[in-house]
C-alpha positions as CSV (number, residue, x, y, z in Angstrom):
1,M,-10.5,-30.3,-29.7
2,S,-7.3,-31.2,-31.4
3,L,-3.9,-30.0,-30.5
4,H,-3.8,-27.7,-33.5
5,D,-7.1,-26.1,-32.3
6,D,-5.7,-25.7,-28.8
7,L,-2.6,-24.0,-30.1
8,T,-4.6,-21.7,-32.3
9,A,-6.8,-20.7,-29.4
10,V,-3.7,-20.1,-27.2
11,R,-2.1,-18.0,-30.0
12,R,-5.3,-15.9,-30.4
13,N,-5.5,-15.3,-26.6
14,L,-1.8,-14.4,-26.4
15,D,-2.2,-11.9,-29.3
16,E,-5.2,-10.3,-27.6
17,L,-3.3,-10.1,-24.3
18,T,-0.4,-8.5,-26.1
19,R,-2.7,-5.9,-27.7
20,K,-4.3,-5.1,-24.4
21,V,-1.0,-4.7,-22.6
22,E,0.3,-2.4,-25.4
23,R,-2.9,-0.3,-25.1
24,L,-2.4,-0.1,-21.3
25,E,1.2,0.9,-21.7
26,Q,0.1,3.7,-24.1
27,Q,-2.5,4.9,-21.7
28,A,0.0,4.9,-18.8
29,A,2.5,6.8,-20.8
30,A,-0.1,9.4,-21.7
31,T,-1.1,10.0,-18.1
32,R,2.4,10.0,-16.7
33,G,3.3,13.3,-15.2
34,K,-0.2,14.5,-15.0
35,P,-1.5,15.3,-11.4
36,A,-4.1,12.9,-10.0
37,P,-7.6,14.3,-10.1
38,A,-9.0,15.7,-6.9
39,P,-11.3,13.5,-4.9
40,D,-15.1,14.1,-5.3
41,P,-16.1,15.9,-2.1
42,S,-19.7,14.5,-2.4
43,R,-18.3,11.0,-2.0
44,M,-16.2,11.7,1.1
45,V,-17.3,10.6,4.5
46,T,-16.1,12.3,7.7
47,V,-14.9,9.9,10.3
48,P,-15.1,11.3,13.9
49,D,-12.1,11.3,16.2
50,T,-14.3,10.3,19.2
51,P,-14.1,6.7,20.3
52,Y,-16.8,4.3,19.2
53,D,-19.3,3.0,21.7
54,S,-17.9,-0.3,23.0
55,A,-21.5,-1.8,22.9
56,L,-21.1,-1.9,19.1
57,W,-18.6,-4.8,19.5
58,T,-20.4,-6.8,22.2
59,D,-21.4,-9.8,20.0
60,S,-18.5,-9.6,17.5
61,D,-15.8,-12.2,16.9
62,D,-12.2,-11.3,16.9
63,E,-11.2,-11.5,13.3
64,G,-8.8,-14.3,12.7
65,L,-9.2,-15.6,16.3
66,G,-12.8,-16.9,16.2
67,A,-15.5,-16.5,18.7
68,R,-14.6,-15.8,22.3
69,D,-16.8,-18.6,23.7
70,R,-15.5,-21.4,21.4
71,R,-12.2,-23.2,21.0
72,A,-10.3,-23.8,17.8
73,P,-10.4,-27.3,16.4
C-alpha cells in the first residue's frame, strides 16, 4: 500500500466515524428527557438476604490474592 492509499483509508474511516458519532448524538438528543424504561420483571432474579453456606467457598481462591496454600512468586 502506498502512502496515498493509507491516507485515503484513514480519511474514509474518519468520515465513517464522524457519521456514526453524529447519529449517536442525534439519538441521544431524541431520548434526552424521556424516562428510562421499566425493567422486565421476567428477567429479574431475587437475591435472598440470608447468608450463603460457607461450604460454597471451601476450595475457592481469594480473588487477587491467589490460592491459600501457595506463595506468590
